[in-house]
C-alpha positions in Angstrom: -236.1 -75.4 13.4 -237.5 -78.8 14.2 -238.1 -79.7 17.9 -240.7 -81.7 19.7 -240.5 -79.4 22.7 -242.1 -76.0 23.2 -239.7 -73.2 22.5 -239.5 -69.7 24.1 -238.0 -66.3 23.5 -235.0 -65.3 25.9 -236.1 -63.4 28.9 -234.5 -60.1 29.7 -231.7 -61.5 31.9 -230.7 -64.0 29.1 -230.7 -61.1 26.6 -228.0 -59.6 28.6 -225.8 -62.5 27.6 -226.9 -62.4 24.0 -226.0 -58.7 24.1 -222.4 -59.5 25.2 -222.1 -62.0 22.3 -222.5 -59.2 19.9 -219.3 -57.6 21.2 -217.3 -60.6 22.0 -215.2 -62.7 19.5 -215.2 -65.6 22.0 -218.3 -67.0 23.6 -216.1 -68.0 26.6 -216.7 -64.4 27.7 -220.1 -65.5 29.0 -219.1 -68.7 30.8 -219.1 -69.1 34.6 -216.3 -71.4 35.7 -216.4 -72.2 39.4 -215.9 -75.0 41.9 -216.7 -76.0 45.5 -214.0 -77.9 47.4 -215.4 -79.8 50.3 -213.7 -80.4 53.6 -214.2 -84.2 52.9 -213.5 -86.7 50.3 -217.0 -87.6 48.7 -217.7 -90.9 47.1 -217.5 -90.0 43.4 -219.7 -92.9 42.3 -222.4 -91.7 44.5 -221.8 -88.1 43.5 -222.1 -89.1 39.8 -225.5 -90.5 40.6 -226.3 -87.3 42.4 -225.3 -85.2 39.4 -227.8 -87.0 37.2 -230.4 -86.7 39.9 -229.7 -83.0 39.9 -230.1 -82.7 36.1 -233.6 -84.3 36.5 -234.4 -82.0 39.3 -232.9 -78.7 38.0 -234.4 -78.0 34.6 -231.9 -75.3 33.6 -229.4 -78.0 33.1 -231.7 -79.4 30.3 -232.0 -75.9 28.7 -230.9 -75.9 25.1 -230.5 -73.0 22.5 -231.4 -73.1 18.9 -231.0 -70.5 16.3 -234.1 -69.6 14.1 -234.9 -67.1 11.5 -236.9 -65.3 14.2 -233.8 -65.1 16.5 -232.4 -67.2 19.3 -235.0 -69.6 21.0 -234.7 -72.0 23.9 -236.3 -75.2 24.9 -236.1 -77.8 27.7 -235.2 -81.5 27.2 -237.4 -83.9 29.2 -234.4 -86.2 30.0 -230.6 -85.8 30.0 -227.8 -87.8 31.6 -224.0 -87.6 31.8 -222.5 -91.0 31.2 -219.1 -90.2 32.1 -217.8 -87.5 34.5 -214.1 -86.9 34.4 -212.1 -87.0 37.6 -208.9 -84.9 38.1 -206.5 -85.9 40.8 -204.1 -82.9 41.5 -200.7 -83.2 43.1 -200.3 -79.6 43.9 -202.3 -76.4 44.3 -200.4 -74.9 41.3 -201.5 -77.8 39.1 -205.1 -77.6 40.3 -205.2 -73.9 39.2 -203.4 -74.4 36.0 -205.4 -77.3 34.8 -208.8 -75.9 35.7 -208.0 -72.4 34.4 -207.0 -74.0 31.1 -210.3 -76.1 31.1 -212.3 -73.0 31.9 -211.0 -71.2 28.9 -212.2 -73.9 26.5 -215.4 -73.0 24.6 -218.7 -74.4 25.6 -220.6 -75.4 22.3 -223.8 -73.7 23.5 -225.3 -74.0 20.1 -224.4 -77.6 19.8 -226.1 -78.8 22.9 -223.2 -78.3 25.4 -224.5 -75.7 27.8 -222.3 -76.9 30.8 -219.4 -79.1 31.8 -219.0 -80.9 35.1 -215.9 -82.6 36.6 -214.8 -84.0 39.9 -211.4 -83.4 41.5 -209.2 -84.2 44.5 -207.0 -81.6 45.9 -203.4 -82.4 47.2 -204.6 -82.7 50.8 -207.2 -85.3 49.8 -210.4 -83.1 49.8 -212.8 -83.6 47.0 -214.6 -81.1 44.9 -217.0 -80.4 42.0 -216.1 -78.2 39.1 -218.8 -76.5 37.0 -218.5 -74.5 33.8 -221.8 -73.3 32.6 -223.1 -70.8 30.0 -224.4 -67.5 31.6 -227.5 -67.9 29.4 -228.2 -71.0 31.5 -227.1 -70.0 35.1 -226.2 -66.8 36.9 -224.1 -66.8 40.1 -227.2 -67.5 42.4 -228.2 -70.5 40.2 -224.7 -71.9 40.5 -225.0 -71.9 44.3 -228.5 -73.4 43.9 -226.9 -76.2 41.9 -224.2 -76.9 44.4 -226.4 -76.8 47.3 -229.0 -79.1 45.9 -226.4 -81.4 44.5 -224.8 -82.0 47.9 -228.3 -82.5 49.4 -229.1 -85.2 46.8 -225.7 -86.7 47.5 -226.5 -87.0 51.2 -230.0 -88.6 50.4 -228.3 -91.2 48.1 -225.7 -91.9 50.7 -228.5 -92.5 53.2 -227.5 -89.6 55.5 -230.5 -87.5 55.0 -234.0 -87.5 53.3 -234.3 -86.3 49.6 -234.6 -82.5 49.6 -237.7 -80.7 48.3 -238.1 -80.3 44.7 -236.7 -77.2 43.0 -239.0 -74.7 41.2 -238.9 -75.1 37.5 -236.9 -72.4 35.6 -239.1 -73.0 32.6 -242.1 -71.9 34.6 -240.3 -68.7 35.5 -239.6 -68.0 31.9 -243.2 -68.6 30.9 -244.4 -66.4 33.7 -242.2 -63.5 32.7 -243.0 -63.8 29.0 -246.8 -63.9 29.7 -246.9 -61.1 32.2 -249.5 -58.6 30.9 -248.1 -55.8 33.2 -244.5 -56.3 32.3 -244.1 -53.6 29.5 -245.8 -50.9 31.5 -243.9 -51.7 34.7 -240.6 -51.7 32.8 -241.4 -48.3 31.2 -242.2 -46.8 34.4 -239.1 -48.3 36.2 -236.8 -47.3 33.3 -238.0 -43.7 33.5 -237.2 -43.6 37.3 -233.8 -45.0 36.7 -233.0 -42.5 34.0 -233.9 -39.6 36.4 -231.5 -41.2 39.0 -228.7 -42.0 36.6 -228.5 -38.7 34.7 -228.3 -36.7 37.9 -226.9 -33.3 37.1 -224.0 -34.1 34.9 -222.7 -36.4 32.3 -221.1 -39.4 34.0 -217.4 -39.6 34.1 -215.3 -42.6 33.2 -212.8 -43.5 36.0 -210.1 -46.0 35.1 -208.0 -48.3 37.3 -205.0 -46.8 35.4 -205.9 -43.6 33.5 -204.8 -44.2 29.9 -201.6 -42.2 28.9 -202.0 -40.3 32.1 -205.4 -38.8 31.3 -207.9 -38.2 33.9 -211.5 -39.3 34.1 -213.7 -38.2 31.2 -215.8 -39.4 28.4 -215.4 -43.2 27.8 -213.8 -44.6 24.8 -215.3 -47.8 23.3 -215.1 -50.1 26.2 -211.6 -48.7 26.8 -210.4 -48.9 23.2 -212.6 -51.9 22.6 -211.5 -54.3 19.8 -213.0 -57.9 19.8 -209.7 -59.6 19.0 -208.2 -58.1 22.2 -210.6 -59.7 24.7 -208.1 -62.2 26.3 -208.1 -62.0 30.1 -206.2 -62.8 33.3 -207.6 -63.7 36.6 -205.8 -62.2 39.5 -206.6 -63.8 43.0 -205.7 -61.9 46.1 -206.5 -62.3 49.8 -206.6 -59.8 52.5 -204.6 -61.0 55.7 -206.7 -62.6 58.5 -206.1 -59.8 60.9 -207.1 -57.0 58.5 -210.1 -59.1 57.3 -211.1 -59.4 61.0 -211.1 -55.6 61.3 -213.5 -55.3 58.4 -215.8 -58.1 59.5 -216.0 -56.6 63.0 -216.8 -53.2 61.7 -219.5 -54.5 59.5 -221.1 -56.6 62.2 -221.0 -53.8 64.9 -222.7 -51.3 62.5 -225.2 -53.6 60.8 -223.6 -52.9 57.4 -223.0 -54.9 54.3 -219.4 -55.9 53.4 -220.4 -55.1 49.9 -220.8 -51.4 50.6 -217.5 -51.3 52.5 -215.4 -52.9 49.8 -217.1 -51.0 47.1 -216.5 -47.6 48.8 -212.8 -48.5 49.1 -212.7 -49.3 45.4 -214.5 -46.1 44.5 -212.5 -43.9 46.9 -209.1 -45.0 45.4 -210.6 -44.7 41.8 -211.4 -41.2 42.6 -207.9 -40.4 43.8 -206.4 -42.0 40.7 -208.6 -40.0 38.5 -207.9 -36.4 39.7 -210.2 -36.9 42.7 -213.4 -37.0 40.6 -216.2 -37.8 43.0 -218.4 -39.4 40.4 -218.0 -43.3 39.8 -220.1 -45.7 38.0 -220.1 -49.6 38.6 -222.3 -52.1 37.0 -223.5 -54.5 39.7 -225.6 -57.7 39.5 -229.1 -57.6 41.0 -230.2 -61.2 41.8 -233.8 -60.5 41.0 -234.9 -63.5 43.3 -237.6 -62.3 45.8 -240.0 -65.2 46.4 -239.1 -68.6 47.9 -239.9 -70.3 44.5 -237.4 -67.9 42.8 -234.8 -68.6 45.3 -235.2 -72.3 44.9 -234.8 -72.3 41.1 -232.0 -72.5 38.8 -231.5 -70.4 35.6 -230.4 -66.9 34.8 -232.5 -64.2 36.4 -229.9 -61.7 37.5 -229.6 -58.4 35.7 -226.9 -55.7 35.9 -227.7 -52.3 37.3 -225.8 -49.1 36.8 -224.7 -48.1 40.3 -223.7 -44.4 40.1 -222.4 -42.6 43.2 -221.5 -38.9 43.6 -219.7 -38.7 46.9 -218.4 -35.3 47.9 -215.0 -35.3 49.7 -216.4 -33.6 52.8 -218.7 -36.5 53.9 -217.4 -39.1 56.2 -216.6 -42.7 55.4 -219.6 -43.8 57.5 -222.0 -41.2 55.9 -221.0 -42.5 52.5 -221.7 -46.0 53.4 -225.3 -45.0 54.5 -225.8 -43.2 51.1 -224.6 -46.5 49.4 -227.2 -48.4 51.3 -230.0 -46.0 50.2 -228.8 -46.3 46.6 -228.7 -50.1 46.5 -232.2 -50.2 47.9 -233.5 -47.9 45.3 -231.8 -49.6 42.5 -232.8 -53.0 43.5 -236.5 -51.9 43.8 -236.4 -51.3 40.1 -234.8 -54.6 39.3 -237.2 -55.4 36.4 -235.6 -53.3 33.9 -233.7 -55.3 31.4 -230.0 -54.7 30.8 -230.7 -53.9 27.1 -233.1 -51.2 28.1 -230.7 -49.7 30.4 -228.0 -49.6 27.8 -230.6 -47.9 25.3 -231.2 -45.3 28.1 -227.4 -44.6 28.4 -227.0 -44.1 24.7 -230.1 -41.8 24.5 -229.0 -39.6 27.5 -225.4 -39.2 26.8 -225.0 -39.8 23.1 -222.9 -43.0 23.5 -222.0 -45.4 20.7 -223.4 -48.8 21.1 -220.3 -50.2 22.7 -219.6 -47.1 25.0 -220.2 -46.8 28.8 -219.0 -44.8 31.7 -218.6 -48.0 33.7 -215.4 -48.2 35.7 -215.9 -52.0 36.3 -218.5 -54.7 36.7 -218.6 -55.6 40.4 -220.1 -58.4 42.3 -220.0 -59.4 45.9 -220.8 -62.9 46.8 -222.6 -63.2 50.2 -221.3 -66.7 51.3 -221.9 -68.0 54.7 -220.8 -71.0 56.8 -224.1 -72.7 56.3 -224.4 -72.1 52.6 -224.0 -75.9 52.0 -225.9 -77.1 55.1 -223.0 -76.6 57.5 -220.5 -78.3 55.3 -217.0 -77.1 55.4 -216.0 -75.8 52.0 -213.9 -73.5 49.8 -215.5 -71.7 46.9 -213.2 -71.3 43.7 -213.4 -69.2 40.7 -211.4 -69.6 37.4 -210.3 -67.7 34.4 -212.8 -67.9 31.5 -210.0 -66.7 29.2 -211.8 -64.0 27.5 -214.2 -61.2 28.6 -216.1 -58.3 27.0 -215.4 -55.6 29.7 -212.0 -54.2 30.8 -212.5 -55.3 34.4 -214.8 -57.5 36.5 -214.2 -57.4 40.2 -215.6 -60.2 42.2 -215.2 -60.1 46.0 -216.3 -62.5 48.8 -215.6 -63.4 52.4 -213.9 -66.8 52.6 -215.5 -68.6 55.5 -212.8 -71.2 55.5 -209.8 -68.9 55.9 -211.6 -65.9 57.5 -210.1 -63.7 54.8 -211.7 -61.3 52.2 -210.8 -62.5 48.8 -210.5 -60.2 45.7 -210.7 -61.6 42.2 -210.0 -59.4 39.3 -210.9 -60.5 35.7 -209.0 -58.0 33.6 -208.5 -57.7 29.8 -204.6 -57.8 29.2 -204.9 -55.3 26.3 -206.2 -52.7 28.8 -204.6 -53.5 32.2 -201.4 -55.3 33.1 -201.2 -57.6 36.1 -199.1 -54.9 37.9 -201.8 -52.3 37.2 -204.3 -54.6 39.0 -202.0 -55.4 41.8 -201.3 -51.6 42.3 -205.0 -50.8 42.2 -205.7 -53.5 44.6 -203.1 -52.3 47.1 -204.6 -48.8 46.9 -208.1 -49.9 47.4 -207.3 -52.0 50.3 -205.6 -49.0 52.1 -208.8 -47.0 51.4 -211.0 -49.7 52.9 -208.8 -50.1 56.0 -208.5 -46.2 56.5 -212.2 -46.0 56.6 -212.9 -48.9 58.8 -210.2 -47.8 61.3 -211.6 -44.1 61.3 -215.0 -44.0 59.9 -215.4 -40.3 61.1 -212.7 -39.2 58.6 -213.9 -37.6 55.5 -213.3 -39.1 52.1 -211.0 -36.3 51.3 -208.9 -37.1 54.4 -208.9 -40.6 53.5 -207.6 -39.8 49.8 -205.0 -37.5 51.4 -203.6 -40.5 53.4 -203.5 -43.2 50.9 
């Protein structure tokens, strides 16, 4: 290794990505391809200047990786510019999806200096957008929104419509702070012990599948559902709930001061239980943002860490009671957000005798809490794309689309494990469970399962 810049170890959240590389043939499995389509036609020349301004402001875009005898290290370039940003002009929505899905499945050469790609595009209706495909070792989902929000603020400043936004906090400083924290090891050990007590509960966790293999019910997990690296190709199913049904959920959430995340998750869990012999024990891995301070919220980079959200929900509790339990669980989990993913996986193996690639996880789940003012009041549409390959059998990403007023469900599924038809059938059942609970929250989970 020969670099003029200081180098650092990976921090815990980045080691999560490195862990996934161990069990993925394709590094695309750890890419985040997404786009923001604005309700306007931006000037792409000014936007290109804004991108280079953003690279200067947002140091995670200057993060580079290098392999050494001691392991993977990272460093930050002082300067970097994009000289040519491609522009796509799409004639149809189908062409937009097809081209950007294909682009998203192309490998980023993360060890050759390519940690992200950016492109501009115009939709058939004349709206303009920015496409980003970035390595997960560089950004998590929150960092992607920090990038877009700051980019559009810089664009406004360059266009003379607003002052330059406040500087972002440096990701490099966050890395240095985490690596030099003298209390980190003791705190992680204490929080890991507490999480182990929560996760082991009074039984070995069950593995609930979207479609039980060969008609089997829930039970001990196989290797990431018959894991084999050559069979990691994925499809990305996009489904939207109708406006009227979405409005029912949104009103229910607002009236009771709840989170849409809990409501959607409970619907998924309830239908999973029904599919798996009404087992009341379900495990999701969910991302904890790990951004608490103002500085952390105004910084790029990967800070998020997956947490094992296990719920045992008896059939005789009501839908609303189950939501309250989930709120308590989330609060408890996120208070222990300093435990690295690698430590949690080691705990799982120790407690339940799993092989390195085994887990009781039903799915990876994320809810994106988008709002109308996410980009300073700008009208926008958020878009996700198929990275082409993934380590886990299923990753479910849900969000409320502020443009259409609809809840959107995105399922990234391995085609060797689940078919498109399996995912569509599961989605339909989960939606029935959500709506049944929202319309009659006094019903028990057992009664809801009986009716769906």
